[in-house]
C-alpha positions in Angstrom: -10.4 -16.7 -34.9 -9.4 -16.1 -31.3 -5.9 -16.3 -30.0 -4.8 -19.7 -28.8 -3.2 -20.6 -25.5 -1.4 -23.9 -24.7 -2.3 -26.2 -21.9 -0.5 -29.5 -21.4 1.0 -29.1 -24.9 -2.4 -28.8 -26.6 -3.5 -25.5 -28.2 -6.8 -24.4 -26.7 -8.7 -21.7 -28.6 -9.6 -18.6 -26.6 -12.9 -17.1 -27.6 -12.7 -13.4 -28.7 -14.4 -11.0 -26.3 -18.0 -10.3 -27.3 -20.2 -7.8 -25.6 -23.9 -8.0 -25.2 -26.4 -5.2 -24.7 -27.2 -4.4 -21.1 -30.4 -3.1 -19.6 -31.5 -1.6 -16.3 -32.4 -5.1 -15.0 -28.8 -6.2 -15.6 -27.6 -3.4 -13.3 -30.1 -4.5 -10.6 -29.0 -8.1 -10.9 -25.3 -7.2 -10.7 -25.8 -5.1 -7.7 -28.0 -7.7 -5.9 -25.3 -10.4 -6.6 -22.6 -8.0 -5.3 -24.6 -7.6 -2.1 -24.8 -11.4 -1.8 -21.0 -11.7 -2.2 -20.4 -9.0 0.4 -22.6 -10.8 2.9 -20.6 -14.0 2.2 -17.1 -12.5 2.4 -17.4 -10.0 5.3 -14.6 -7.6 4.4 -15.7 -4.6 6.4 -12.7 -4.7 8.8 -10.3 -4.9 5.9 -11.7 -1.8 4.3 -11.7 0.2 7.5 -8.1 -0.7 8.2 -7.2 0.8 4.8 -9.4 3.9 4.9 -8.9 5.3 8.4 -5.1 5.6 8.4 -5.3 7.5 5.1 -8.2 9.6 6.3 -6.4 10.4 9.5 -3.3 11.6 7.8 -5.2 13.8 5.4 -7.5 15.2 8.2 -4.5 16.1 10.3 -2.8 17.8 7.4 -6.0 19.8 6.6 -6.5 21.0 10.2 -2.8 21.7 10.7 -2.3 23.6 7.5 -5.7 25.0 6.2 -3.8 26.8 3.4 -3.3 23.3 1.8 -7.1 23.0 1.2 -6.8 23.9 -2.5 -4.5 21.0 -2.9 -6.2 18.5 -0.6 -9.5 18.9 -2.3 -8.4 17.5 -5.7 -6.4 14.8 -3.8 -9.5 13.6 -2.0 -11.8 14.0 -5.1 -9.3 12.0 -7.2 -9.3 9.0 -4.9 -12.4 7.8 -6.9 -10.0 7.4 -9.8 -8.2 4.7 -7.8 -11.5 2.9 -7.1 -10.8 0.2 -9.8 -7.5 -0.6 -8.0 -9.0 -0.4 -4.5 -11.8 -2.8 -5.4 -9.8 -5.3 -7.4 -9.5 -7.7 -4.5 -13.3 -7.9 -4.2 -13.6 -8.7 -7.8 -11.1 -11.5 -7.3 -13.2 -12.8 -4.3 -16.4 -12.8 -6.5 -14.5 -14.7 -9.2 -13.4 -17.3 -6.7 -16.9 -17.6 -5.3 -18.3 -18.0 -8.8 -15.9 -20.8 -9.7 -15.7 -22.6 -6.4 -18.9 -21.7 -4.5 -16.9 -20.3 -1.6 -14.7 -17.3 -1.7 -11.4 -17.8 0.3 -8.4 -15.5 0.3 -6.3 -18.4 -1.0 -8.6 -18.9 -4.0 -8.9 -15.2 -4.7 -5.2 -14.6 -4.5 -4.3 -17.5 -6.8 -5.0 -15.4 -9.9 -2.2 -13.0 -8.9 0.3 -15.8 -9.0 -0.4 -16.5 -12.7 0.8 -14.8 -15.9 -2.2 -12.5 -15.6 -0.4 -10.7 -12.8 1.7 -8.7 -15.4 -1.4 -7.4 -17.0 -3.0 -6.5 -13.7 0.2 -4.7 -12.6 0.2 -2.8 -15.9 -3.4 -1.7 -15.5 -2.7 -0.7 -11.8 0.2 1.5 -13.0 -2.2 3.1 -15.5 -4.7 3.8 -12.7 -2.0 5.4 -10.6 -0.7 7.5 -13.5 -4.3 8.6 -14.2 -4.6 9.8 -10.6 -1.3 11.7 -10.8 -2.3 13.2 -14.1 -5.5 14.5 -12.5 -3.5 16.1 -9.7 -1.4 17.9 -12.2 -4.4 19.0 -14.2 -6.2 20.2 -11.1 -3.1 22.2 -10.1 -3.0 23.8 -13.6 -6.6 24.7 -13.4 -6.2 26.3 -10.0 -3.2 28.3 -11.2 -5.1 29.5 -14.2 -8.1 30.9 -12.3 -7.1 31.5 -8.7 -3.3 31.9 -8.7 -3.7 35.7 -8.3 -6.4 35.5 -5.7 -5.8 36.0 -2.0 -7.0 32.6 -0.9 -6.4 31.6 2.7 -7.5 28.6 4.7 -11.2 27.9 4.8 -11.8 31.0 2.8 -11.0 28.9 -0.2 -14.6 27.6 -0.3 -16.0 31.1 -0.1 -13.7 32.1 -3.0 -14.9 29.2 -5.1 -18.6 29.8 -4.4 -18.8 33.6 -4.5 -16.3 34.8 -7.1 -16.4 34.5 -10.9 -12.8 33.0 -11.1 -13.7 30.5 -8.4 -16.9 29.5 -10.1 -15.1 29.2 -13.5 -12.5 27.0 -11.8 -15.2 24.8 -10.4 -16.9 24.4 -13.8 -13.8 23.6 -15.7 -12.5 21.3 -12.9 -15.8 19.4 -13.0 -15.6 18.9 -16.7 -12.0 17.9 -16.7 -12.7 15.6 -13.8 -15.5 14.0 -15.7 -13.2 13.0 -18.5 -10.8 11.3 -16.0 -13.8 9.6 -14.4 -14.9 8.1 -17.8 -11.4 6.6 -18.2 -11.5 5.2 -14.7 -14.9 3.8 -15.3 -13.7 1.8 -18.3 -10.7 0.5 -16.3 -12.9 -0.5 -13.4 -15.9 -2.1 -15.1 -14.1 -3.8 -18.0 -10.3 -3.7 -18.1 -9.5 -5.0 -14.6 -12.2 -7.7 -14.6 -11.0 -8.9 -18.0 -7.4 -9.1 -16.6 -8.7 -11.3 -13.8 -10.8 -13.4 -16.1 -8.7 -14.0 -19.2 -5.1 -14.2 -20.4 -4.8 -10.9 -22.1 -2.3 -8.1 -22.6 -2.6 -4.6 -21.2 -3.3 -3.3 -24.7 -5.9 -6.0 -25.3 -7.7 -5.2 -22.0 -7.7 -1.4 -22.8 -9.0 -2.1 -26.4 -11.7 -4.3 -25.0 -12.6 -1.7 -22.4 -13.0 0.9 -25.2 -15.2 -1.5 -27.2 -17.3 -2.4 -24.2 -18.0 1.2 -23.3 -19.0 2.0 -26.9 -21.4 -1.0 -26.8 -23.1 0.1 -23.5 -22.6 3.8 -23.0 -25.9 4.7 -21.4 -25.9 1.8 -18.9 -22.2 2.2 -18.0 -22.6 6.0 -17.5 -25.6 5.2 -15.3 -23.5 2.8 -13.3 -20.8 5.5 -13.0 -23.4 7.9 -11.6 -24.6 5.3 -9.1 -21.0 4.6 -8.0 -20.4 8.3 -7.4 -23.6 8.7 -5.4 -22.9 5.6 -3.3 -19.3 6.8 -2.6 -20.6 10.2 -1.4 -23.3 8.6 0.8 -20.8 6.1 2.2 -18.4 8.9 3.1 -20.9 11.0 4.9 -21.1 9.0 8.2 -17.4 9.6 9.0 -16.4 7.2 6.2 -18.0 4.3 8.0 -20.4 3.6 5.1 -17.4 3.0 2.8 -16.8 -0.2 4.6 -19.9 -1.5 2.9 -20.0 0.6 -0.2 -16.5 -0.3 -1.5 -16.9 -4.1 -1.2 -20.4 -4.1 -2.7 -19.3 -2.0 -5.6 -16.2 -4.2 -6.2 -18.3 -7.4 -6.1 -21.1 -5.8 -8.3 -18.5 -4.7 -10.9 -17.4 -8.3 -11.4 -21.0 -9.4 -12.0 -21.7 -6.4 -14.3 -18.6 -7.5 -16.3 -19.9 -11.1 -16.5 -23.3 -9.9 -17.6 -21.7 -7.7 -20.3 -19.4 -10.3 -21.8 -20.4 -13.5 -23.7 
């Protein structure tokens, strides 16, 4: 039996979370619906207002102090781990549009004024801690392989590509980063949408996320690969593409979650 919640003094049973098997067509459908939501909501300006101040600060730091490149690179790469948190608002908009036919800021923001806010905040803290843990891990990997190397400024890239310690660091860093990415994938595709959709604890959302990934590993890893590819393509034209990519991914993630759960 599922857990019960109380509305107007009457207990209402909450169905346990069940996951269904997804296929490639489900990914296509979720993405297509995400594009429809993006066209309806028009949040490009909002995204650009968030991205460019951060990008400006990091770019200025990179050019003013090239020796910080070994540290800036994992900082930039790790931003993908914050993707579930960055796209949470778009999931809330899709949820509101699904329920009311029209997505308004008021309708989307209403969920954050409910008891679900505590779970959302808990998951957000986990996402931030995951990012910080990645920065610490990246620093440890760098110190292990290149701490004794004379790495200066833009020569960092030459060191990584042409030396054995640099190549080893790149391989180990990629493998460790993949582990962090899998955790972030579970948070983004399952845990955060569940927190928007249901009254559930942080532990319950994480447990459901784990079960959901075990139920659809191939499809979800395929989705993760698509997310990584689109983020790279969106960042190439001076980050302008992210104004479309981030909202579409956020909206699509909501629909992927809805397709996955019964």
